[in-house]
N, C-alpha and C positions, 0 to 999 in steps of 0.2 A: 731369893725372890720367888713370888708365886709363879706357878707354871700354867701353860696353855698347851693343850694337845692339838696339833695341826695335822690334818689328814692330807698327805700328798699322794695323789693318784695320777701323776703326770698330766696336770691340767693347766699348763702355762706357767707364767712367772709367779712363783710363790716366795721367792727370796725376798721381794719387797714386803710381803706380808709379814714374814718372820722378822725383818728389820724393823718394821713399824711396831710390832708387838714388843720387841726388845727396847725400842725407843721409849715406850711408855711404862717401862719398868717390870715387864714380865719375861719369863724364860720359856722358850719354845721346846716342847717335847714332840718328837716326830712319831706319828702313828705308822708303824711298818707292818702291822698284821691286825686282823680283826680282834685278837685277844687284847691288844693294847687299849682298845676303846673302853673296856671295863675299868681300866686304871685311871681314866681321864676324869677330872673334875669339870674342866671347861673344855669344850670341843668346838673347833672351827672347821667347817667344810668349805673350802674355796673352790673356784673353778672357772674356766673360760671355755668357750667352744660349743660343741654340739650337745644338746640335751640328751639325746639317745646314746651317744658315745659315752658320755660321762656316767649316766645311770647304769649302762651296761657294764662299764668297768667296775663300778662299785658293787654291782650284783655278782659279777663273775669272781671278784676277789673276796666275796663273803662279808662285805661291810654293811649291807643294808640292814640286816637284823640287829647287829650290835648298835648301829646308830639309832634305830627305833627304840631299843632297850634303854639307851642312854637318855633319850628324850622322855620316855615313860617314867624313868627314875627321878625326873625333876631336876636333872643336872643342866647347867647352862649350855645351850647349843646355839651356834651362829652359822648361818649359811651366807656365802658371798657370791653374787652374780649367778652362775649356774648352780651354785650351792643354795641360793634362794629359790631358784626355779625348781630345785629338787623337792622342796616341801609341798609343791602342788601335785595334783593327781596326774597330769599329763601335759604334753606340749604338742602343738601342731607340727613342730620341727620333726618329731618322730612319734606319732600317736600310738605306735605298737608297744613302746617302752613305758612302763609305769614309773611315776615318781613315788615319793614317800607317802603321799596322800594325806598330809596334815590339812591341806586345803583342797576341797573337792571341786576344783576348777581347772580349766585348760588354758595354757599360755597361747597367745595368738601372735602371728607375725605382724609387725608394723606395716601399714599401708604405705606404699612408696609413690603414690600419685603426686603428693605435694612435698615430699621430703626425701632425703637420702636414707637408705637402709644398708648397713646397720646405723643405729644412732651411735655416734662417737662424739663424746664431749661432756661438758659440764652442765648439769641441770639441777633442778630443785629436789627437795624431799620434804614437803610440807605436811605436817600432821593434819589429818582430816577430822571432821566432826567436832564434838564439844571440847575435846582436848585442845584444839587450836584456839578456841574462844578463851579457854582458861589460861592461855599463854604458857603452856607446859612444854618442856623439851623432852621428847622421847629419845632415850639413849643418846643424848647430846646433840640431836638434830636441831638445827636452827633455820628459821624461814629466810634469813638473809644470807645463808651460806649456799655454796654450790658444790656438787659432788660429781665425781667422774663416772660416767656410764659408757658401756660399750656392749651393745646387744641388738639383735634383730627381733627377738621375741620378748613379749612382756605380758603381764597379767592386766587386762583391761580393768579399770576401776569403775565399779558400779556402786553408787553411793549407798552406804548403809549395809550392804550384804555381808562383807567380811566383819564389820563391826557387830552384827547380830550374832556372829559365831564367836565373839569374844576377842577378836583381833583388833589391836591398835594399828592404824595404817598411816603411812606417809605417802603422798602421791607426787607425781611430776606430770608435766604436759609436754608432748612432742608433736608439734603441729597442732592438729585438732584432737589428737588422741590423749586422753588422760589415762595414766597407767600407775601401777603400784610400784613405788620406789623402795618401800621397806614395810615389813610387818613384824608385829611382836605379840606374843601371847604367853603368859606364864613364864616358862624358862627358855622359850624359843624366840630368837631374833634373827631376821634375815634381811639383807639389803641387796637390791638389784645393782646398785653402784658398788664401786671398789673403794672402801674407806682407806686402804693403804696407798691409793693413788690420788686421794682427794686432799692432799696437803694437811694443814693443821685442822681443818674441819673434819676430815676423815679420821685423823688420830684421836680427836676428841670423842668421836662415835665409838671407836674401838675401846678407848679407855673407860667410857661410861658403861659399856657392856661388860667388860672384864671386871670392873669394880662393882658391878651389880646395881648401878644407879639408873633404874629404868625411867623414872620421872624426876625432872628438876624444873624449877621455875626459870624462865628465860631471864637472862641478866638485864635485858632492856627491851623495850617495845620497838621493833624495827619499823623503818619508814616504808611507805607503799612502794617507793622506787627501788629499795633494796630487796624487796620480796617478789619482784616481778618474776613470773614463772617462764619457763622455756629454755631452750638450748642457748648457751652463750656463744659469742664469737670467740673462737680459739685463736690465740696468738702463740706461735711456736718458735722457739729458738733452735737454730740448726748450727751444728758444729762440724765442719769438715776437718777430719783428723787424718794426719799422715805422718810418716817419718820425715824428719828434716835430714840435712846432709850429714849430721852427726849421729843419726840413728835414733833420735828421741822422738816420741810421739808428741805432736803439737797441733794446736788448732790453727788452720790457715784459711785463706779465702782467695778465690781466683777472680780474674777478669776474663770473661769468656773461657773459663775453666783453666786459665794459666795461673798457677799459684806461686810463681817465682817473681822476686822483686825485679823492677825494670831499670833501676839506675845503673846497674852493672859495674859501678865503681866502688862505692862504699859497701854495698851488700854483696857484690860479686855474683849477682843473680841467684842468691840463696832462696830457699823455700821461705815464703812469708810466714813468720812466727807471731801469732797473735795471743798466745797464752797456753796454759795447761788445761787439758780437757776437763778434769774433775773439778778444778777450782772454778772454771768458767760456768760449768753446768750448775754448780751450787749457787753461783751468783745470779744466774737467770731464774732459778727456782725462787730465790729470795726476792726477786723483782716481780714475781707473779707469772712467769711463763706457764702456760697451760700444759705444755709438753716440751721435752728436750729430745732432739734428734742428733745422733752421731752418724755421720757418713764416713766410713773408713775408706778413704779414697785411694789408699795403696793396696787395699784388699789384703789377701793372705800372701805372705812373702814366700814361704816354702810349702807349708801344709797347714790345714786348719788347726790341728792340735797344737802346733808350735806358735800360733798367733796369740799367745797368752797376754800380751800387753792390753789389747782391746778388751779381753775378757776381764782383766783386772780393773780396767777403767769402769766397766759396767758394775762390777762388784762394789767398788769404792763409791761410785756415784749413788747407787741404790741405797746406801747406808744413810744418806742425808737428803736425798732428793725424792720427795714423795709425790711425784707426778709421773705420768707415763714416759717411758724411755723407748725410743726406737733406735735400732742399729742397722746400718746397711753396709754392704761390702763383702763379697766372697760367699754369698748364700747360694751355693751351687753344688752339684754332684762333682766330686773330685777324687783323686787318688793320692793317698799319703805317700811320703817319701819311701816308706817300706813296702809299697805296693798294695796297701790296704785300701779298699774302696770305702769312701765316706760319702754318705748321701747328703743332699741339701737339708733333709729333715734332721739328720744327726747334727749338722752344723747349727741349724736353728735351735735345736734343743740345748746345745752348749750355751748359746746366747741367752735363751730363756732362763736357764738355770743360773746364769751369772747376773741376772737382773733386768733383762730386756722384756718389754711387753709386746713389742712388734718387731718384725724384721722387714727390711726394705730390700727389694730385688730390682736390679737395674738391667744390665745388658742381657742377662739370661732370660728375662721376661720377653725381650724383643725377639730373640731367636725361638723361644717357645711359641710366641704368638704367630710368628711367620709359619712355623710348622703346623699350627692349628688351622690357619687359613688354607695352607697348601693341601691339607687333608680333608678339605671340605667342611671346615668348622666342626671337626670331631675331636672329642676329648680322649686322651690316652690314659689319664689317671696316674701318669708317671712323672709329670713335670714337678719342679720344685714348688710351684704355686699350689698345685692340687694336693701334693703330699703333706705340705705344712698346714694348709687350711683344713684338710680333713682331720688332722690330729689336734690342732689347736684352735680351729675356728677361723672364718675368713677375716675377722677383725684383727687377727695377728699378722696378716700379710699386706704390706704396703708395696705398691709398684712405683718406683722412681723413674719418671719419664723425662727424657732429655731431648726435646724436639728443637729444630731450627726452621725458620721460614725459608721456603723456596717460592720465589715470585714467578707467576706465569701471566701471559697476556689475557687468557680466558680459561674458563673451566674445561673447555674441550682440548686444551693444550696438554693435559695430563690425565691419566686414569685415576688419579688420587682425589680424595675429597678436598674441595677447595672452599675458601670463604672470600667474600668481597671485603677488602680491607680499607680502612680509612687512612692507613699509612702506605702510601704508594711505594713501589719498588724503585730500584736505581734507574730504571728506564721508563718510569711512569706506570708500571704494571698495577692494575687495580685488584688483582686476585693473588692468592698465595695458598699453598698447602704446607702442612707441618710435617717435616721429614723426621722420622725417628733416628736416633744415633745410638751407638754403643761405644764402649771403651772410653767413657768419660768425655763423650762428644767428639772423639777423634775420628770416628768412622761413621759415615752416613749410610742408611739403608734405603732400598726402594720400597718403603713401607711408611704409611702415614699414621698420625697419632690416633685417628679414629679407629683404624684397624687394630691398633695395639690395645687401646683401653677397652673396647668391646670384647676383645679376645680374653684379656686377663680377668675381666668381670665374669665371663662365662667359666673360666677356670677356677674361680673361687677367691680372687683377691677381694679385700675388703675396703681398700682405700687407694687413692691415686695421689702421689706427690708429684705435682705438675710443675716442673722446671721450665725454663726457656733460655736456650743458649744466647739468643739475641739480646736478652734483657740482663743476663748475668753480669753483675758488677757495674751496671750503668747508673744505678740509683735514680732511674727515671720512672719507676712505677711498674706494676705488674702488666703482663700482656692480657688485657681484658678480653680481647677477641678470642684468644686461644682458650682462656678459662671458660667463657660462655659456650664455645663450640664443644668442648669436652663435656661440660655439665649437661648439655642437651643430648649427649650420646649415651650416657650411663646413669644408673641410679645410685651407685655407691658414692661415698663422700670423696671430695676433692680438696686437697691442700694446695693453695696458690703459693708459688715460689718464684724467686728470681726477680730482681729489680727494685725491691723495697729500699727507699732511701730516707723516708721521713714518715711521721705518723699519718699524714694526709693520704699517703699511698694505701695504708690499711683501710682508712675510711672509704676511699674510692673503690677498692676491690670488694668490700663488703656491701656497698650500696649499689654498685653497678653490675655485679655478678651475683650468682647464688652459691658462690664458693662456701665450703663448710669451715675452712680455716685458712689462715695466712701465715706465712713463715718469713722470718727475718734472720739475717746472718751478719753481713759486714757492718751494717749500721749499729748493731748491738756490740759486735766485737771491737769496733773502733771507739765505742762509748760516745758516739754522737748522740744517741738516744738510748734510754733504758726501756725495758719492757713495760715498766710501770708508767713511764711517760706516754707510751703508745696507748696503753689501756685507759689512762686518765683522759687522754684526748678523745678516744672513741666514746667513752662514757659521756663526755661533755657534748658529743654530737648525737646523743640519744640511742646509742647502740648498746646492747646488753653484753656486758663482759663480767668475768669473775675477778673480784678483787682479792689480793693476797691477804691471808689472815696470819698474823705473826705468832699467836699463841694458841695452845690447845684450850 
């Protein structure tokens, strides 16, 4: 099979990119030294995280000049995400560090006055200028497809400027800002989105580039509705994974976090077994899930290195599931059974190398946030959140928050941030605060959800997975008051979780809050509704969603 050289410079999850390349019929050759680049016919530069960190790594390892020579020689070169940003002259993220300079412009940070930053989710990549009129597809890009973006910095699109320099451009719009989603000139192609995480649409883009098919006629003229620009509403499938009483890893689901069967006679109070993690993840991908989240609710049994089953689940899932994968459970500093200290960053790296795109931190985030506030809101640089986000970017760190309501008679009855609620407490209380919990909801802390989310945002977290113990397993809908309160406190994206029981609950949370995504679990696991049914329902209500594409 033809080969592709892939440059790995510890820049996040590239296992999925290798899997995607192999899926479309190419063999991956890994670049391990600058000398390897001269042997490459096709070279791909992937990357996530900080522009300055990535470019500094490339420069210090001696890769910059060989990459430039590869491009000058006219050989195919593709940059992905930060790999695309590298072709620009510089970035506001770190103005001191130069890019490759193929495009003499600077990347700018998204404005967060009207939207969450980073942008995380599915957006367009529509060819600009006369090519769009001619209904031509640039490297497989289609105006009715959506692609997965995750970034805080982008190249603002100014009509005609890049085109004058010979670049073909595809653009997207986030809020009021139009930015560059992809560029191509001669032998160079670069995408701000991740094709390996963009399902069949992304695989089509990779294949077109590797096959050298720069321009093709679109197979059909898309409708105006299908080409609507902007970030789609993300629907995420979440799988709680733990060992059952026989020691097998299964997908389970709790009621107020209790995952054991309640009849006590036929089941004997066994762990609720809803299926096998890899099979269920693939099913949700094929139904159109925008992301899949694994929460390893038994965490590590003895030591991180010994927890190979979850790593194997990620490896196997990433071979057939080409959307983002998040893994949570056990992301913390620990000591191995032989006395070796293993950092949270080391554990996260294990997960990234096994196929994860993001890691989710729960209890440790609460204790880190408590210490942050106790120290007068001072960062130490040593927390798991800070170390992982510094290495892989804040978009790689999700904080899983497990709050419960505490009702009070008035705001003065507690030092914590309160809201006036439309759902009165057991004694008619009109106010409540949201208490943070740890250890899977088993232990409450004297710490509220606003204290937590503002602290972890300051530490470098990129997203909040907002659960609600009171709503878990109720199928009564999301806690809209909690979601709105958290969204008002931070600028990073929020995933609404806990309580979804039917498609109408997704419509409600998207229309009555500014949440960035919504997550379902039990209703999908029990096959009461499919992800596709939820998305079809939302689309019928006029909400912008990504539809699953079956073929490349």
